[in-house]
C-alpha positions in Angstrom: -30.0 -85.7 39.6 -28.4 -85.9 36.1 -31.8 -84.5 34.6 -31.4 -81.4 37.0 -27.9 -80.8 36.0 -28.8 -81.0 32.3 -31.6 -78.7 32.9 -29.6 -76.3 34.7 -26.9 -76.2 31.9 -29.4 -75.9 29.5 -30.8 -73.0 31.1 -27.6 -71.3 31.6 -26.9 -71.6 28.0 -30.1 -70.1 26.9 -29.4 -67.3 29.3 -26.1 -66.5 27.8 -27.2 -66.8 24.3 -30.0 -64.4 25.1 -27.3 -62.0 26.8 -25.2 -62.2 23.6 -28.1 -61.5 21.3 -29.0 -58.3 23.4 -25.2 -57.0 23.4 -25.1 -57.6 19.6 -28.5 -55.5 19.2 -27.0 -53.0 21.3 -23.7 -52.6 19.4 -25.8 -52.3 16.1 -28.0 -49.7 17.5 -24.8 -47.9 18.7 -23.3 -48.1 15.4 -26.5 -46.5 13.9 -26.3 -43.9 16.4 -22.7 -42.9 15.7 -23.1 -42.6 12.1 -22.2 -39.1 11.2 -23.6 -36.4 9.0 -19.7 -35.1 8.0 -17.1 -37.4 7.9 -13.4 -36.6 6.5 -11.1 -39.2 4.5 -7.6 -38.8 4.1 -4.9 -41.5 3.1 -2.6 -40.1 5.9 -4.9 -40.7 8.7 -4.4 -43.6 11.1 -5.4 -45.0 14.5 -3.6 -42.1 16.3 -5.8 -39.5 14.3 -8.7 -37.7 16.5 -12.0 -39.1 15.6 -10.4 -42.3 14.0 -13.2 -44.9 12.9 -15.9 -42.2 13.8 -15.6 -39.1 11.7 -12.0 -39.7 10.3 -11.1 -42.5 7.9 -8.4 -43.7 5.6 -10.4 -44.9 2.6 -13.3 -43.2 0.7 -15.3 -46.6 1.4 -14.9 -46.3 4.9 -16.1 -42.7 4.8 -19.2 -43.4 2.9 -20.2 -46.4 5.1 -20.1 -44.0 8.2 -21.9 -41.0 6.8 -25.7 -40.7 7.4 -28.0 -40.8 4.3 -27.6 -37.2 2.8 -24.5 -36.5 4.5 -21.1 -35.2 3.3 -17.9 -37.1 2.9 -14.8 -34.7 2.3 -11.8 -36.5 0.9 -8.4 -34.8 1.1 -5.7 -34.7 -1.7 -4.1 -38.1 -2.3 -4.2 -41.3 -4.3 -7.1 -43.7 -3.3 -6.6 -47.2 -5.0 -10.2 -48.2 -4.4 -13.5 -49.5 -6.3 -16.2 -47.5 -4.4 -19.7 -48.6 -3.8 -21.9 -45.8 -3.4 -25.3 -47.4 -2.1 -26.9 -44.3 -0.2 -27.3 -40.7 -1.0 -24.3 -38.9 0.0 -22.4 -35.8 -1.3 -18.9 -37.0 -2.2 -16.5 -33.9 -2.4 -12.8 -34.1 -3.3 -10.3 -31.4 -2.3 -9.2 -30.9 -5.9 -10.0 -32.5 -9.2 -6.6 -33.0 -10.2 -4.8 -34.2 -7.0 -7.7 -36.2 -5.2 -7.3 -39.2 -7.3 -9.6 -42.2 -7.2 -7.4 -44.7 -9.2 -9.0 -47.9 -10.5 -5.6 -49.6 -10.3 -6.3 -51.5 -13.6 -9.0 -53.8 -11.8 -11.9 -55.1 -13.5 -14.3 -52.8 -11.6 -15.6 -49.1 -11.6 -13.5 -46.6 -9.5 -17.2 -45.3 -8.4 -20.4 -47.5 -8.8 -23.4 -45.5 -7.9 -26.6 -47.4 -7.1 -28.2 -44.8 -4.8 -30.3 -41.9 -5.9 -29.5 -38.2 -5.3 -25.8 -38.8 -5.1 -23.4 -35.6 -5.7 -19.7 -36.3 -6.7 -17.2 -33.4 -7.3 -13.7 -32.5 -7.1 -11.9 -35.8 -8.0 -9.7 -37.2 -10.8 -10.8 -40.8 -12.0 -8.3 -42.7 -13.5 -6.8 -46.2 -14.7 -10.2 -48.0 -15.1 -9.5 -50.6 -17.8 -12.0 -52.6 -20.1 -15.0 -53.3 -18.3 -17.1 -54.3 -21.2 -19.2 -51.9 -23.5 -21.4 -51.0 -20.5 -19.4 -50.1 -17.6 -17.2 -46.9 -17.0 -14.9 -45.4 -14.4 -18.1 -43.9 -12.8 -21.0 -46.3 -13.5 -24.5 -44.9 -12.7 -27.3 -47.1 -12.4 -29.6 -44.8 -10.5 -31.6 -41.5 -10.8 -31.2 -37.7 -9.9 -27.4 -37.8 -9.5 -24.8 -34.9 -10.2 -21.3 -35.4 -11.3 -19.3 -32.1 -11.7 -15.7 -31.0 -11.5 -14.2 -34.4 -12.2 -11.2 -35.1 -14.1 -11.1 -38.3 -16.1 -8.1 -39.7 -17.9 -6.7 -43.1 -19.1 -10.0 -45.1 -18.7 -11.6 -47.3 -21.2 -14.8 -45.4 -20.7 -15.1 -42.5 -18.3 -19.0 -42.4 -17.5 -21.8 -44.8 -18.2 -25.4 -43.8 -17.3 -28.3 -46.2 -16.9 -30.5 -44.0 -14.6 -32.7 -41.0 -15.6 -32.4 -37.4 -14.6 -28.8 -37.4 -14.0 -26.5 -34.4 -14.6 -22.8 -34.2 -15.9 -21.3 -31.0 -15.9 -17.9 -29.1 -16.0 -16.1 -32.2 -16.1 -12.8 -32.5 -18.0 -12.1 -35.9 -20.0 -8.5 -36.3 -21.5 -7.0 -39.5 -23.1 -9.4 -41.7 -22.3 -11.2 -44.2 -25.2 -14.7 -43.5 -24.6 -15.8 -40.6 -22.5 -19.5 -40.8 -21.8 -22.1 -43.3 -22.7 -25.6 -43.0 -22.1 -28.4 -45.6 -22.1 -31.3 -43.9 -20.3 -33.5 -41.0 -20.8 -33.7 -37.4 -19.6 -30.1 -36.9 -18.4 -28.3 -33.7 -19.0 -24.5 -33.4 -20.2 -23.5 -29.8 -20.3 -20.3 -27.6 -20.5 -17.8 -30.3 -20.4 -14.5 -30.5 -22.1 -13.2 -33.4 -24.2 -10.0 -33.8 -25.5 -8.3 -36.2 -27.7 -10.0 -39.6 -27.9 -12.2 -42.0 -29.7 -15.6 -40.8 -29.0 -16.9 -38.1 -26.7 -20.5 -38.5 -26.1 -22.7 -41.5 -27.2 -26.4 -41.9 -26.8 -27.6 -45.5 -27.4 -31.5 -46.1 -26.7 -31.5 -43.0 -25.0 -34.3 -40.4 -25.5 -35.1 -36.9 -24.2 -31.6 -36.0 -23.2 -30.0 -32.5 -23.3 -26.5 -32.2 -24.5 -25.5 -28.5 -24.3 -22.3 -26.3 -24.3 -19.7 -29.0 -24.5 -16.4 -28.5 -26.4 -15.0 -31.6 -28.0 -11.3 -31.3 -29.7 -9.5 -34.0 -31.8 -11.7 -36.8 -31.7 -12.5 -39.7 -33.9 -16.4 -39.3 -33.7 -17.5 -36.1 -31.6 -21.4 -36.9 -30.7 -23.0 -40.1 -31.7 -26.8 -41.4 -31.6 -28.0 -44.9 -31.8 -31.6 -45.5 -31.7 -32.1 -42.4 -29.9 -35.1 -40.2 -30.4 -36.4 -36.5 -29.1 -32.8 -35.6 -27.7 -31.9 -31.8 -27.8 -28.2 -31.1 -28.8 -27.4 -27.4 -28.5 -24.6 -25.1 -28.5 -21.9 -27.6 -28.5 -18.3 -27.1 -30.5 -16.5 -30.0 -32.3 -13.2 -29.4 -33.8 -10.8 -31.6 -35.8 -12.9 -34.7 -35.6 -11.1 -37.2 -38.1 -14.6 -38.8 -39.0 -17.5 -37.4 -37.9 -18.4 -34.4 -35.6 -21.9 -35.8 -35.4 -23.2 -39.1 -36.1 -26.8 -40.5 -36.3 -27.4 -44.1 -36.8 -30.2 -47.0 -36.5 -33.2 -45.0 -36.4 -32.0 -42.2 -34.5 -34.9 -39.6 -35.6 -36.8 -36.6 -34.3 -33.7 -35.0 -32.5 -33.2 -31.5 -32.6 -29.8 -29.7 -33.2 -29.4 -26.2 -32.9 -26.5 -23.5 -32.3 -23.6 -26.3 -32.7 -20.3 -25.4 -34.3 -18.7 -28.3 -36.3 -15.4 -27.3 -37.7 -12.5 -28.7 -39.7 -13.7 -32.3 -39.5 -13.8 -35.0 -42.1 -17.6 -34.8 -42.2 -19.8 -32.4 -40.1 -23.0 -34.5 -40.0 -23.2 -38.3 -41.1 -26.6 -40.0 -40.9 -27.5 -43.3 -42.0 -30.6 -44.0 -44.2 -32.7 -45.1 -41.3 -31.9 -41.9 -39.3 -34.3 -39.1 -40.8 -37.0 -36.5 -39.5 -34.2 -34.7 -37.5 -34.2 -30.8 -37.3 -31.0 -28.9 -37.4 -30.9 -25.4 -37.4 -28.7 -22.1 -36.4 -25.7 -24.5 -36.5 -22.4 -23.3 -38.1 -20.5 -25.9 -40.5 -17.1 -24.6 -41.2 -14.5 -25.9 -43.3 -15.4 -29.5 -43.2 -14.3 -31.8 -45.9 -17.8 -32.9 -46.2 -20.3 -30.8 -44.5 -22.9 -33.5 -44.6 -23.0 -37.1 -45.7 -26.8 -38.5 -45.3 -27.0 -41.7 -47.1 -30.7 -41.1 -48.4 -31.9 -39.9 -45.1 -34.2 -37.0 -45.1 -34.0 -34.1 -42.3 -35.0 -30.7 -41.8 -32.4 -28.1 -42.4 -34.0 -24.8 -41.2 -36.4 -23.5 -38.8 -38.6 -21.5 -41.3 -38.4 -18.0 -42.3 -37.6 -15.7 -40.7 -35.8 -17.8 -38.2 -33.5 -19.3 -40.9 -31.1 -22.3 -41.3 -27.6 -22.8 -40.8 -24.3 -21.2 -41.6 -22.2 -23.0 -44.2 -18.7 -22.0 -44.8 -18.8 -22.9 -48.5 -22.1 -21.1 -49.5 -21.9 -18.9 -52.3 -25.1 -17.3 -52.3 -26.0 -13.4 -52.1 -28.4 -11.5 -49.7 -29.9 -9.1 -51.9 -32.6 -8.0 -49.5 -30.4 -7.5 -46.4 -32.3 -10.0 -44.4 -29.0 -11.9 -43.3 -30.4 -14.8 -44.9 -29.3 -16.3 -48.5 -31.3 -15.6 -51.2 -31.0 -19.2 -52.8 -31.1 -22.3 -50.8 -28.0 -24.4 -49.6 -28.4 -27.9 -51.4 -26.9 -30.9 -49.7 -28.6 -33.3 -51.7 -31.9 -34.1 -53.4 -33.6 -34.9 -50.1 -31.8 -32.4 -47.9 -31.9 -28.6 -48.7 -31.5 -25.6 -46.3 -33.9 -23.2 -47.7 -32.8 -20.4 -45.6 -28.9 -20.5 -45.1 -27.5 -17.9 -42.7 -25.1 -15.4 -44.2 -23.1 -14.6 -40.9 -20.9 -16.9 -39.0 -22.3 -16.0 -35.6 -24.8 -13.9 -33.9 -26.3 -13.7 -30.5 -29.5 -15.8 -30.3 -30.9 -12.7 -28.5 -30.3 -11.0 -31.9 -33.8 -11.8 -33.1 -33.6 -9.8 -36.2 -30.1 -11.1 -37.1 -28.9 -7.4 -37.6 -25.7 -8.3 -35.5 -26.8 -6.2 -32.5 -29.2 -6.7 -29.6 -31.4 -3.5 -29.4 -34.9 -2.2 -28.9 -36.1 -4.1 -32.0 -35.2 -7.3 -30.6 -36.8 -6.5 -27.1 -39.9 -5.5 -29.1 -39.9 -8.8 -31.1 -40.0 -11.0 -28.1 -42.7 -8.6 -26.3 -44.8 -9.1 -29.2 -44.6 -13.1 -29.0 -44.7 -13.2 -25.2 -47.1 -15.7 -23.9 -47.4 -17.7 -27.3 -46.7 -21.2 -28.4 -46.4 -22.6 -31.9 -49.7 -22.1 -34.0 -50.8 -18.9 -31.9 -51.1 -15.8 -34.3 -48.2 -13.9 -32.8 -45.7 -16.8 -32.4 -42.1 -15.9 -33.5 -39.7 -18.9 -33.5 -36.9 -16.5 -33.3 -38.0 -15.4 -30.0 -38.1 -18.6 -28.2 -34.4 -18.7 -27.4 -34.3 -20.4 -24.0 -36.0 -22.7 -21.4 -35.3 -24.4 -18.3 -32.0 -25.5 -20.0 -30.3 -22.4 -21.2 -30.2 -21.7 -24.8 -32.4 -24.7 -25.8 -35.9 -23.4 -27.1 -38.7 -24.9 -25.0 -41.7 -24.3 -27.5 -42.8 -21.1 -25.7 -42.0 -17.4 -25.4 -42.1 -16.5 -21.6 -39.8 -14.3 -19.1 -36.9 -16.5 -19.6 -36.6 -15.3 -23.3 -37.4 -11.5 -22.3 -34.8 -11.9 -19.5 -32.0 -13.4 -21.6 -32.6 -10.6 -24.3 -32.4 -8.0 -21.6 -29.5 -9.4 -20.4 -27.7 -9.1 -23.7 -29.0 -5.5 -24.4 -26.5 -3.4 -26.3 -24.1 -6.3 -27.6 -22.8 -6.0 -31.2 -21.4 -8.5 -33.3 
């Protein structure tokens, strides 16, 4: 009798356990089903808010956890004291880049840690992320194909760190942090950001094939730094009032291209150590720097051959007897570095192919003649290669992008 009772109890227990497992499985399935493609976050939401816990949440982390892969989390104005982990693809959209604040609250963690690919973040302020070591920022990206745009950063030790490839950082404002952007990976794009008053704006470390374009840097110790980085394109940036260097190249930073940048009123326009040679610098403007370039024995190329030309130097005293807008005598930096074809004018539109300070039919004809060519072809003209997939960065061929840009600028005069 006792054995039958024991067997009966065991059977009941096993049945109850089976039911419990089924219930948990059902709940888990329901939770997956109730994930939403679109959720809303507001620090004023609470249990009485319609949709609470399904599409309405009080914290950003709750919203991200509840949104489907590839879905959108909308975040209302407010202050969110969080360290958010983004571990699946999501569009994270703040209401306003000044008043939608993710505050690191001086904890030893990033405000946003992105480990998923294809994440988009826009419309936030990121602040108060204290020292996290040399390799972790207010936004820490360890994945690829992410986009950070229209974000305001302030009072961080480092604003953004990038360890993944093919990420884009654009139209952001950095103000009064110590470091702004540190990149440790390849093929990322940093363009049209504004940097104001800090130690270092953009640093590439062991980072190759990156594009840095159209950024404005004001009142820094160091503007753009490269360490052990090769084959990067640095184009159309402006650095003003850097108390040390507008551009610094160190530790075997070689084979990089710098074009259409302006380095103005800095202690040194360019500083390169002895190991950082074989870089190409042309169509840049060096204006009123205490020392235009300090090169410590390194050897770099300072022009794009004739007739494309070299750089504009505010202290160049040569003449232009033949009227080709290129100086008749070289600009000598040191015995190893000479700009053979210094430019006579502080600025011209890159679409002004023949450098006559206007974009007209002569320029269109020049691009048309070189159309379809690459370096080495008989009709190749380096002046006609003015753009590629990244605007205003030459791509080694003359195609419809170049013709289209000249046509767009037709009629402009300087």
